[in-house]
C-alpha positions, 0 to 999 in steps of 0.5 A: 500500500505504501509503494502504491501511494508513493507511485500515485504521488509521483505520477500526480506530481509530474502531471500537475507540474506539467499542467501548471507549467503550461499554464504559467506560459499561457496565461498573463502575468497577473493571472492566478490560474496557474495555481488552480491545479495545485489547489484542486489537488489539495481539495481532492486530497482533503475530500479523499481523507474525509471519505477515508474516515467515513467509509471503510475499506475502499481500494483504488489501484492498490491504495485506499482512500487515505493513500489517495488523499495523502498522494494528492496532498503531497502532489499539491504541496510540491506543485504549489512550491515549484509553481510559486518559484516559476511565477515569481521569476515571471513577475521579475521578468515583467517588472 
């Protein structure tokens, strides 16, 4: 179960980073749209963790709902930290 959670977190992180980097390049400098994939992943992680406490024993691709929640929260945290750095460099270029 732990290895499945790590694998899901790594894949989610890569996908969210690619989507967010595309949004950094495609949106204007004053837009907050680049943060939405990370924020949505964070909200999904909280919802998965909530349902993991309410519903017993649901397994999806080798990990329970709690594992999916942890993976989503990890992916959101890493994605938001990296995108903040990219966005700050974009703001410096436009100043």
